[in-house]
C-alpha positions in Angstrom: 109.7 47.5 -42.7 106.8 46.9 -44.9 107.7 43.3 -45.1 107.9 42.9 -41.3 104.5 44.6 -41.0 102.9 42.2 -43.4 104.5 39.2 -41.6 103.2 40.5 -38.2 99.8 41.1 -39.6 99.7 37.5 -41.1 100.8 36.0 -37.8 98.3 38.0 -35.9 95.5 36.7 -38.3 96.7 33.1 -37.8 96.7 33.5 -34.0 93.2 35.0 -34.0 92.0 32.1 -36.2 93.5 29.5 -33.9 92.0 31.3 -30.8 88.5 31.4 -32.4 88.7 27.7 -33.4 89.7 26.6 -29.9 86.8 28.7 -28.4 84.1 27.3 -30.7 85.3 23.7 -30.7 83.8 22.7 -27.3 80.5 24.2 -28.3 80.4 22.1 -31.5 81.5 19.1 -29.5 78.7 19.6 -27.0 76.1 19.9 -29.8 77.4 16.9 -31.5 77.4 14.9 -28.3 73.8 16.1 -27.6 72.7 15.1 -31.2 74.3 11.7 -30.7 72.6 11.2 -27.3 69.2 12.1 -28.8 69.8 9.7 -31.7 70.7 6.9 -29.2 67.6 7.6 -27.1 65.4 7.6 -30.1 66.8 4.3 -31.2 66.3 2.8 -27.8 62.7 4.1 -27.6 61.8 2.8 -31.0 62.0 -0.9 -30.1 60.4 -0.3 -26.8 57.3 1.4 -28.4 57.2 -1.4 -31.0 57.2 -3.9 -28.2 54.5 -2.0 -26.4 52.3 -2.0 -29.5 52.9 -5.7 -30.2 52.5 -6.8 -26.6 49.0 -7.6 -25.6 47.3 -5.6 -22.8 48.0 -7.0 -19.4 45.2 -9.1 -18.0 43.1 -7.6 -15.2 44.4 -8.5 -11.8 42.0 -10.8 -10.1 42.9 -9.3 -6.7 41.4 -5.9 -7.8 37.7 -5.9 -6.7 35.2 -5.4 -9.5 32.7 -2.5 -9.4 29.9 -3.2 -7.0 26.4 -3.9 -8.5 23.9 -1.1 -8.0 21.1 -2.1 -5.6 17.7 -2.6 -7.1 15.4 0.4 -6.7 12.2 -0.6 -4.9 9.1 1.5 -5.2 7.7 1.5 -1.7 4.6 3.4 -2.8 3.3 0.8 -5.3 0.5 -1.7 -4.8 2.8 -4.5 -5.9 5.2 -3.8 -3.0 2.3 -3.7 -0.6 1.1 -7.1 -1.8 4.5 -8.7 -1.8 6.0 -7.2 1.4 2.9 -6.3 3.4 1.8 -8.0 6.6 -0.9 -10.6 6.9 -3.4 -7.9 8.0 -2.5 -5.8 4.9 -3.0 -8.8 2.6 -6.3 -9.9 4.3 -7.6 -6.4 4.0 -6.7 -6.2 0.3 -8.4 -9.6 -0.3 -11.6 -8.5 1.4 -11.8 -5.3 -0.6 -11.0 -7.2 -3.8 -13.9 -9.6 -3.2 -16.2 -6.7 -2.4 -15.2 -4.9 -5.6 -15.7 -8.0 -7.8 -19.2 -8.7 -6.4 -20.1 -5.1 -6.7 -19.2 -4.9 -10.4 -20.9 -8.3 -11.0 -24.1 -7.0 -9.5 -23.9 -3.7 -11.4 -23.4 -5.4 -14.8 -26.0 -8.1 -14.4 -28.6 -5.6 -13.1 -28.0 -3.2 -15.9 -28.5 -6.0 -18.4 -31.7 -7.1 -16.6 -33.1 -3.6 -16.7 -32.3 -3.3 -20.4 -34.2 -6.5 -21.0 -37.1 -5.3 -18.8 -37.3 -2.1 -20.8 -37.7 -4.1 -24.0 -40.3 -6.4 -22.4 -42.3 -3.3 -21.3 -42.6 -2.2 -24.9 -43.8 -5.7 -25.9 -46.3 -5.8 -23.1 -48.2 -3.0 -24.8 -49.3 -5.6 -27.4 -51.2 -7.4 -24.7 -53.9 -4.8 -24.6 -54.5 -5.0 -28.4 -55.4 -8.7 -28.2 -59.0 -9.9 -28.6 -59.0 -11.5 -25.1 -56.8 -12.3 -22.2 -55.7 -15.7 -23.5 -54.7 -14.2 -26.9 -52.9 -11.4 -25.1 -51.0 -13.9 -22.9 -49.4 -15.5 -26.0 -47.9 -12.2 -27.0 -45.8 -12.1 -23.8 -42.5 -14.0 -23.8 -41.6 -16.7 -21.3 -39.6 -15.4 -18.4 -41.0 -11.9 -18.7 -42.2 -10.4 -15.4 -45.3 -9.3 -17.3 -46.0 -12.8 -18.4 -45.6 -14.0 -14.7 -48.1 -11.4 -13.5 -50.6 -12.2 -16.2 -50.3 -15.9 -15.5 -51.0 -15.3 -11.8 -54.0 -13.1 -12.5 -55.6 -15.5 -14.9 -54.9 -18.5 -12.7 -56.5 -16.7 -9.7 -59.7 -16.0 -11.7 -60.0 -19.5 -13.0 -59.1 -21.4 -9.7 -61.1 -19.9 -6.9 -62.3 -23.0 -5.3 -61.9 -24.6 -1.9 -63.7 -24.2 1.4 -61.3 -21.6 2.7 -60.8 -19.7 -0.5 -64.4 -19.4 -1.2 -64.8 -17.4 1.9 -62.7 -14.7 0.1 -64.6 -12.8 -2.6 -63.2 -13.1 -6.1 -62.2 -9.5 -6.3 -60.0 -9.7 -3.2 -58.6 -13.1 -4.3 -57.5 -11.7 -7.8 -56.2 -8.5 -6.2 -54.0 -10.5 -3.7 -52.7 -12.8 -6.4 -51.7 -10.0 -8.7 -50.2 -8.0 -5.9 -48.1 -10.9 -4.7 -46.7 -11.4 -8.2 -45.9 -7.7 -8.4 -44.1 -7.9 -5.0 -42.1 -10.9 -6.2 -41.0 -9.0 -9.3 -40.0 -6.0 -7.2 -38.1 -8.2 -4.8 -36.3 -9.7 -7.8 -35.3 -6.3 -9.1 -34.0 -5.3 -5.6 -31.7 -8.3 -5.3 -28.1 -7.2 -4.8 -28.9 -3.6 -3.9 -28.4 -4.3 -0.2 -24.9 -5.6 -0.9 -24.1 -2.5 -2.9 -25.3 -0.3 0.0 -23.2 -2.4 2.4 -20.1 -2.1 0.3 -20.6 1.6 -0.1 -20.9 2.2 3.6 -18.2 -0.2 4.9 -15.4 -0.2 2.2 -13.9 3.2 3.3 -13.7 2.1 6.9 -12.1 -1.2 5.9 -9.5 0.7 3.9 -9.0 3.0 6.8 -8.4 0.0 9.1 -5.7 -1.2 6.7 -4.1 2.2 6.7 -4.0 2.4 10.5 -2.5 -1.1 10.9 0.0 -0.3 8.1 1.1 2.9 9.8 1.3 1.1 13.2 3.6 -1.6 11.8 5.7 1.0 10.0 6.2 3.0 13.2 7.1 -0.2 15.2 9.7 -1.1 12.6 11.2 2.4 12.6 11.3 2.4 16.3 13.1 -0.9 16.5 15.7 0.1 14.0 16.1 3.7 15.4 16.3 5.1 11.9 13.7 7.9 11.6 15.0 9.7 8.5 12.3 10.9 6.1 13.1 8.3 3.4 12.6 5.5 6.0 9.3 7.0 7.2 7.7 8.2 4.0 7.9 4.8 2.3 6.0 2.6 4.8 3.5 5.4 5.7 2.8 6.1 2.0 2.3 2.4 1.3 -0.2 2.2 4.1 -2.2 5.2 2.8 -2.8 3.2 -0.4 -5.4 1.2 1.7 -7.6 4.2 2.1 -7.5 5.0 -1.6 -8.4 1.4 -2.4 -11.3 1.6 0.0 -12.6 4.7 -1.6 -12.1 3.1 -5.0 -14.3 0.2 -4.0 -17.0 2.3 -2.3 -17.6 5.0 -4.8 -18.7 2.7 -7.7 -20.9 0.8 -5.3 -22.7 3.9 -4.1 -23.1 5.4 -7.6 -24.4 2.0 -8.9 -26.8 1.7 -6.0 -28.4 5.1 -6.7 -28.6 4.4 -10.4 -30.2 1.0 -10.0 -32.6 2.4 -7.4 -33.8 5.1 -9.7 -34.2 2.6 -12.7 -36.0 0.1 -10.5 -38.5 2.8 -9.4 -39.2 3.7 -13.0 -39.6 0.0 -14.0 -41.9 -0.7 -11.1 -44.2 2.1 -12.1 -44.8 0.4 -15.4 -45.3 -3.0 -13.7 -47.7 -1.6 -11.1 -49.7 0.0 -13.9 -49.8 -3.3 -15.8 -51.0 -5.1 -12.7 -53.8 -2.7 -12.0 -55.1 -2.8 -15.6 -54.8 -6.6 -15.6 -56.8 -6.8 -12.4 -59.6 -4.8 -14.0 -59.6 -6.9 -17.2 -59.3 -10.3 -15.5 -62.0 -9.4 -12.9 -64.4 -8.1 -15.5 -63.9 -11.3 -17.6 -64.4 -13.5 -14.6 -67.5 -11.7 -13.6 -68.9 -11.9 -17.1 -68.1 -15.6 -17.2 -69.8 -16.1 -13.9 -72.9 -14.2 -15.0 -73.2 -16.3 -18.2 -73.0 -19.5 -16.2 -75.8 -18.4 -14.1 
């Protein structure tokens, strides 16, 4: 009995082992097949990736359109844009204001230099009164000096008072008129260019305003013809036209300031010249009268 029980137990164990083996065999088979498939795929991918690394990058297709170039940004508010793309009226207005500005600055610079020289000549003219006589004092004045010009006129008038008509004028009146004429010529010379500065100061803003009006007019005509009235299309042309008014003011303001400055300096210089002429008249006339009395 014991022997049969042992044999039955052994057979049952063998049967259980066979059953377990048959149940787990498909699983191992599936895992093995999956491992084999993965190995096969890795082997196939390895040459492909190597080819991909070794192969050069494909050339760009010519049929594919390249990136479009960005349009150039144009500053419609700049002066360069107004000169290059402005109308004939705009360019003519700019040329007129440029000429006015150039002449204004030329007059300002030359007049300031002349007044600086005249100030130095006024200091040298004080040596004239320290001389022993009029002839010696005349040598102390430089050629081209307005004081030398006035002194020459006064001395020449006192020495050359002859002629049937001139003798009808007394010596005092003749010397006075000669010196006064010289002083007037010096004053006229100092005042040269001031009229131009006054003209520029009074007309340049209106010329700039004219350019602005014409620029806005042409801008509105162009906007009306295209039918595009967006703010970016309106602001550019109108802002460019407004530059004209700013340029006109830029031309006028230095001219007005320079005119007032030169007028004040000329007035101070003429006070010294008038004083010199009056003193010269007295000295020349007294010397001429003394010479006439000694001849008698």
